[in-house]
TORVOFI-570594 format. One record per atom (N, C-alpha, C, O): y, x, z. Coordinates in steps of 0.1 Angstrom, whole numbers, plus 5000, padded with zeros to 4 digits. Each point is the difference from the previous one (the first is absolute). Layout:
<recs>
YXZ...
</recs>
This chain:
<recs>
494983345964501449984997500049894989499350004991501749915011500249894990500550064987500850095000498849854989500550044987501549984999500750074993499849835015501449975000500950125004501150014996498350095011500850115005499750134992500350115004499149874984499850124992500649984986500649894998499450214994500649994987499049944990500350004988498549965016499049944991500549874995500849935006498850044982500349874993499349885007500649905001498250135003499249885005498850065008499850125000499549785006498850045007499050064990499250085004500849874984499150044990500250154997499150084999502249965000500350144997499650095012499550114998500749845014499650085012498550025000499550115003499749794993498650015000499550094989499050075002501849944987499650094990500250155003499450094995501549945015500450135004499350055012500150125004499249795003499250045012498549984998499449915006500150174986498649994996499150055012500350105006498649834997499150055010499350134995499850024988499950075022499350124996498649974994499449905003500250194988498749994994499050035011500250095008498749844992499050025010499350144999499850044989500050025022499450135000498649995007499949945010499150114983498649995004499850065014500650105003498549855004499650065013499050114998499750075010499749954978499150104997500750145000501250004997498050115005500750134998500550014985499449944991501750135008500650014986499450124993500750104998498149894998499350114993500550004986500149904994500250225000500550014987499350124993499750105006500249894981499650124991501350074997501149955003498750174991501250074996500949924991501250005001498149944989500749924990500749885007501149964996498249985014500649895007501250035008501049935000499050195006501250055008501250024990501149965003498650104986501050024990500649874995501249994998497949915000500549874995500949935011501049944997498650085016500849945010501450075001501049935001499050204997501350075000500849964989501349995001498149994987500749964988500649865002501249974996498049945009500549865003501150005010500949924999499050165011501150015010501350054993501149945002498850164989501250054993500549894991501349994999497949944994500449894991500849895008501049954996498550025016500649895008501450055005500949935000499150205004501350055004501050014989501249965002498450074986500950014989500549854996501149994997498049925004500349864997501049955010501049924997498850125016501049965010501450064997501049935001499050204996501350064997500749944988501249995000498049974990500649944989500649865004501149974995498249965013500549875005501350015008500849924999499350205008501250025008501350014991501150005006498750034982501150024991500649864995501150004994498249895008500549874996501249965008499950015012501249954982501249965007499949875008500550005011498949904983499949875007499150015012498850044998501749945014499250025012498749925000499050055004501149824992498849925000499050044990498850015003501650034985499150054990499450135005498850034998502050065008499550135005498949985010499050065000501349845009499049985011498749944993498950045004501249874987498849954993499350114993498750005001501950084992499450104992499450125009499150064996501549965015499550105009498949965009499350085006500549794996499049955010498650054997499350055009500249944979498650044997499950155001499050055006501950034987499850145002500150055014499350105004501549845004500150045014498749975008499550095007500049804990498749965007498950104995499250045008500849984979498950094994500250155006499050065003502249984998500350145006499550015014499450105004500849795004499450005014498550015000499450085007500049844984498550004999499550144996499150055006501450004983499550124994500350125009499250105001501949905006500350105010499050005011499550115005500149775000499049995010498750054995499250075007500449904981498750034994499950154998499050075002502150004993500050144998499950075014499350105002501549855008500050065013498649995007499650105007499749804991498749985006498850044992498849995004501550064983498950044991499150115006500550105005498249884994499050105004499350054987499149934995501350185000499550064988498550045002499750075009499449884983498650035001499650084987500349964989499150165014499650094989499049934992499249925004500750134983498949954991498750035007499850105006499249814992498750035006499450134994500150034988499250055021499550124995498549994995499450094995500149795007498649974996499949874993500849915003498250084988499849874994498749945005499449914993500150145018498749955006500249865006499149924999502050065006500349875007501449954996500950074997499249795003501349944996501050025012499649985012501650074985501050025010501349964994500249974988500950035021501349984995500350104989499850125002500749834987500450094989498950014989500250054989498649905014498850004991500349904989500749905002498750134986499949904990498549964999499150084999500749795003498649955001499749904988500849924997498050114997499649914989498849925006499150065006500949814992498949925006499649894990500849964991498049995010499549894992499949885008499450005011501149894984499949875007498649944996499450044991500349855016498749934998499949954986499049994994502249975000500049944987500050114989500149964988499850165016499950114990501350074997500150114994501049835010501350064997500150135008499650015011501050094982500350135007501550015002500849974991499650065021501450025004500250145006499150065006502149984993500450135005501349995007501049964994499150095018501249995008500350135008499150065005502149974995500550125008500549945014500749905000498850155011500349955013501350075005499950125002501149815000501350055004500749935011499449915006501850124997500849945010500549864996499949964988500549965022500449864997501149994990500049914992501150185009501149984991499750054986500749954991498350135007499750054987498949924993499750024988499749895019498949924994500449914989501049935002498350074987500249914989498749974993499650084991499749825013498649974995500049994984499150054994502049905000500049994986500150144993499550014989501050085018500150144995498950095005499950124997499149825011498950075004500050075013499350095003501649865006500150065014500049885010500649904998498650135013500049905011500350065013499850125002500849805007500350055013498850035008499049934999501150185010498950035008499749905011498950005006501949904995499849895010499549874993499849905007500050114980499449884993498649995003499350105004500149784996498649975003499150094992499050055005501349974982499150084991500050145005499050065002502250005000500150145004499350025014499450105002500949815007499450015014498450014998499450085007500149834985498550004998499550134993498950045003501950024989499650124992500150135008499350094998501749915011500350135008498750055007499349935007500550204991498950075007498649984993499050065004501049874985498849974993499850114989500950074996497949944998499750104990499549934987499749885000500150204989499549954988498649945002499250065007500649824988498749935002500049905011499249915000501850105009500149905011500449874994500849994991498749905015500449874997500749945012499550005011501749944987500849945011500349864997500049964988500149965022500449864998501449985003500650055009500149874982501449965001500149864997499749964988500749965021500349854998498749934994500249924991498750125014498849944995499450054987499149954994501550165001499650064987499650145003500550075009498649994982499650135002500650094990500249964988500250165016500550114991499250125002499650045011500050024977499250125001500950124995500549994989499650115020500850114996499350094990498950045003501749984986499450084989500750144998499450084993501849945012500650134999501250015010500649905003499650225001501250035009500650124994499450104998501949905000500750124996501450015007500750094998
</recs>
């Protein structure tokens, strides 16, 4: 529909209010218990932000302010709906989804990561997605195993 037939101020305003959906991964939506709670919280926050935006009197400003929360609500609703809760690993013998793995790099650095779902991954905070190259290489391995990632070796020194 042409912008001329809407109450929008301009094509720029229309583009600000019709945000594309956030991309959804083709991988299974595996989540930890904390990850599921975080998704539910983010969905609630997006819904609240959308409701707040709906209180704005100016129609163009209301549409602008509601665009991001509406897009986020669609995304988080889909992620909550498709979430597959994975129980904590019952064994520390092998690396699995939900494990915390400590490994040594070739240069001597020791790193520790919790393997989690895509939406909850935050490498700076110590968590990586189960579909990341490092996690894929570590899955199913045991303490003492050495794995190759991007031409570098990692030695698993602890699993918890």
